C-alpha positions in Angstrom: 84.5 81.7 103.6 86.4 78.9 101.9 90.0 78.3 102.4 92.4 80.5 100.6 96.1 79.7 99.9 98.5 82.1 101.4 101.9 83.2 99.9 103.9 85.2 102.6 106.8 86.3 100.3 110.4 86.4 101.4 110.1 89.7 103.4 107.5 87.9 105.4 110.2 85.5 106.6 112.7 88.4 107.5 112.3 92.0 107.3 108.6 92.1 107.6 108.1 89.2 109.9 105.7 91.3 112.1 103.5 91.7 109.1 103.2 88.0 108.3 102.5 87.3 112.1 99.9 89.8 112.4 98.3 88.9 109.2 98.0 85.2 110.2 96.6 86.4 113.6 93.8 88.7 112.4 92.7 86.2 109.5 92.3 83.4 112.4 90.5 85.8 114.5 88.3 86.7 111.7 87.7 83.1 110.3 89.6 83.6 107.3 91.4 80.3 106.7 94.8 80.3 105.2 96.7 77.4 103.7 100.3 77.9 103.2 101.6 77.5 99.6 103.8 74.4 99.9 107.4 74.7 98.9 106.9 78.2 97.7 109.9 80.3 96.3 110.8 83.7 95.5 108.5 85.4 92.9 111.4 87.2 91.4 110.7 90.5 93.3 112.0 93.6 91.6 115.0 92.4 89.5 113.8 89.3 87.6 111.6 90.9 85.1 114.6 93.3 84.1 116.5 90.2 83.0 114.0 88.0 81.3 110.2 88.2 81.2 109.6 84.5 80.6 112.1 83.6 83.6 110.4 86.1 85.8 106.8 84.7 84.9 108.1 81.2 85.5 109.2 82.2 89.1 105.9 83.3 89.8 104.0 80.7 87.8 105.8 77.9 90.0 104.1 79.2 93.0 100.7 79.3 91.2 101.2 75.7 90.2 101.8 75.0 93.9 98.5 76.4 94.8 96.8 74.6 92.0 98.3 71.4 93.7 96.3 72.3 96.6 93.0 72.2 94.6 92.5 75.8 95.5 91.7 78.6 93.0 92.6 81.7 95.1 95.8 83.0 96.8 96.3 85.9 98.9 99.7 87.7 99.7 100.4 90.6 102.1 103.1 92.0 99.7 102.3 94.5 96.9 105.4 93.6 95.1 104.7 89.8 95.2 101.2 90.7 94.2 102.2 92.4 91.1 104.6 89.8 90.0 101.9 86.9 90.6 99.3 88.9 88.7 101.6 89.9 86.1 102.6 86.3 85.3 99.0 85.2 85.4 98.1 87.9 82.9 100.9 87.1 80.5 100.1 83.4 80.7 96.8 83.9 79.2 98.9 83.9 76.1 99.0 80.1 75.2 102.4 80.7 73.4 103.8 82.7 76.3 102.4 79.9 78.9 104.1 77.3 77.0 107.5 78.9 77.1 107.0 79.7 81.0 106.0 76.1 81.6 108.8 74.6 79.8 111.1 76.0 82.6 108.9 74.2 85.3 108.8 70.8 86.6 105.1 71.2 87.5 103.4 73.1 84.7 100.9 76.0 85.6 97.4 75.8 84.2 96.8 79.5 85.2 93.5 78.9 87.1 94.4 80.8 90.3 93.0 84.3 91.3 95.8 86.4 92.9 94.6 89.0 95.6 96.3 91.2 98.2 95.4 90.2 101.7 93.9 93.7 102.1 91.4 92.8 99.2 90.8 89.3 100.8 89.8 91.0 104.0 87.8 93.8 102.4 85.7 91.3 100.3 85.1 88.7 103.1 84.8 90.8 106.1 81.8 92.9 106.5 82.7 96.2 108.2 79.6 96.5 110.4 80.3 93.1 111.7 83.9 94.0 112.3 82.8 96.9 114.3 81.0 94.5 116.7 84.1 92.5 117.2 86.3 95.6 118.1 87.3 95.6 121.9 90.0 98.2 121.7 88.7 100.9 119.6 91.5 103.1 117.9 89.5 106.2 119.3 91.9 109.1 120.1 94.6 108.5 117.1 94.8 110.0 113.8 96.2 108.0 110.9 97.3 108.6 107.2 96.5 105.6 105.1 99.4 105.0 102.6 99.0 102.4 100.1 102.0 102.8 97.9 102.4 103.1 94.2 101.6 99.3 93.1 99.0 97.9 95.1 96.1 99.3 92.8 98.0 100.2 89.8 97.9 99.7 86.8 94.0 99.3 87.3 93.5 96.9 84.3 96.0 94.5 86.1 95.1 95.0 89.8 91.4 95.3 89.4 90.9 96.3 93.1 89.8 99.6 94.7 90.6 102.9 92.9 94.1 103.4 91.5 94.2 107.0 92.5 92.2 107.3 95.6 91.8 103.8 97.2 89.7 103.6 100.4 89.9 100.1 101.4 92.5 100.8 104.2 90.8 104.1 105.1 87.4 102.4 105.6 89.0 99.6 107.7 90.8 102.3 109.9 87.6 104.2 110.4 85.6 101.1 111.3 88.2 100.3 114.0 87.6 103.9 115.5 90.7 105.7 114.3 90.4 109.3 112.6 91.5 109.0 109.2 93.0 112.2 108.0 93.0 113.3 104.3 96.1 112.2 102.5 96.4 113.1 98.9 99.9 111.2 98.5 98.4 107.8 99.3 99.7 106.3 96.1 102.7 108.3 95.5 106.1 106.4 95.6 108.5 106.2 98.6 111.4 105.7 96.5 111.1 101.9 96.7 114.2 100.0 96.2 116.4 102.9 95.4 117.2 103.0 99.0 120.4 101.2 98.1 121.7 102.8 94.8 120.1 106.1 95.3 119.4 106.8 99.0 118.9 110.6 98.2 115.8 109.8 96.1 114.2 107.8 99.0 115.2 110.6 101.4 113.4 113.1 99.3 110.4 111.1 98.3 109.7 109.5 101.7 110.5 112.7 103.5 107.7 114.3 101.3 105.2 111.6 102.4 106.2 112.1 106.2 105.8 115.9 105.9 102.5 115.7 104.3 101.1 113.1 106.9 102.5 115.4 109.6 100.9 118.5 108.1 97.5 116.9 107.8 97.6 116.2 111.7 98.5 112.3 111.5 99.8 110.8 114.6 101.1 107.7 112.5 101.2 106.2 109.1 99.6 102.9 108.2 100.7 100.9 105.2 100.5 97.5 103.5 103.8 97.2 101.9 107.0 95.8 103.5 109.2 98.1 101.3 107.3 101.2 101.9 107.0 100.4 105.7 111.0 100.0 105.8 111.7 103.3 103.9 109.4 105.3 106.0 110.1 103.7 109.4 113.7 102.2 109.2 115.0 105.0 107.4 113.0 107.9 109.1 116.3 108.8 111.1 118.3 109.0 107.9 115.5 111.2 106.4 115.6 113.5 109.3 119.4 113.9 109.1 119.2 114.5 105.2 116.4 116.9 105.2 117.1 118.5 108.7 113.9 117.3 110.0 112.5 115.9 113.3 109.8 113.3 112.1 108.8 110.9 114.7 105.9 109.1 113.0 105.3 105.4 113.8 104.6 103.4 110.6 102.2 100.5 111.2 101.1 97.8 109.1 97.3 97.9 108.9 97.2 94.3 110.4 98.9 95.5 113.6 96.4 98.0 114.3 93.4 95.7 113.3 94.9 93.0 115.7 95.2 95.6 118.4 91.6 96.7 117.9 90.4 93.1 118.1 92.3 92.6 121.3 94.9 90.1 120.1 98.0 89.3 122.0 100.4 92.1 121.4 103.4 89.7 121.2 101.7 88.3 118.0 101.4 91.8 116.5 105.1 92.7 116.6 104.9 96.3 117.7 108.6 95.9 119.0 109.9 95.4 115.6 109.0 99.0 114.6 111.9 101.4 114.5 110.0 104.5 115.4 108.8 103.7 119.0 105.0 103.4 118.7 104.2 103.6 122.5 103.2 107.3 122.4 100.7 107.0 119.7 99.4 103.7 121.2 99.0 105.5 124.5 96.9 108.1 123.0 94.1 105.4 122.2 91.4 105.8 124.7 90.4 102.9 126.8 86.8 101.4 126.0 85.4 103.0 129.1 86.7 106.4 128.1 85.6 106.0 124.5 82.2 105.3 125.7 
């Protein structure tokens, strides 16, 4: 495939560094060439649009202009929040008057020529699943996973335009191609509580606990996600959820790129399993070795 610009987002440089590292590693292994957006900056995350819609769009448009300076017309990002902001900015800037207001805040005007996609969409649309199966050296045979997409990656559908907004299957199909058993998970697009983890931790405890309970109820050994904030709430806060709800959840929460890299036989040090708060070794130990799988 042709080159694609890559926007890691702020969390990829800190709290979800393992997501960024594993994303880069699997893309390299699968022949997807990523070109880092030069001098990229924060997209505004959750707060910016609550302050000023034009400023919020300008923060994202600045990064889109940087992509345009590369001569590229597509950018991928692993973070659904970044995805939402970049796509929202591009959508609003289809209005010439709004685009002029946003560009007035920028040193480099954005022509709005860039298509923004999640890295899950990039991989889904550029990697054939049958060909991927042939590349698998460590099948995920022996583990059951629940795929959790979060509430914004596919919604609203008229903006995101990828997969189904109520029952997305891209991650399910990917995990199945790698050999995992994908359990039914009706809460795959329900909210985990998002950034309420700071002002209203009780909301996160309840909503994330509901997700963990459902996954466990369907027999999942682990959750698989594509969102840094969702992963943090479900993984890092799992001990807090246990205390608040008097539970004993011990479900590892993987990024899908970590399990994809594992199945491809990539260096585990690159995949960042040690960054997970809930110990993943018991679940990884359930994976049958290739000889056993055969």
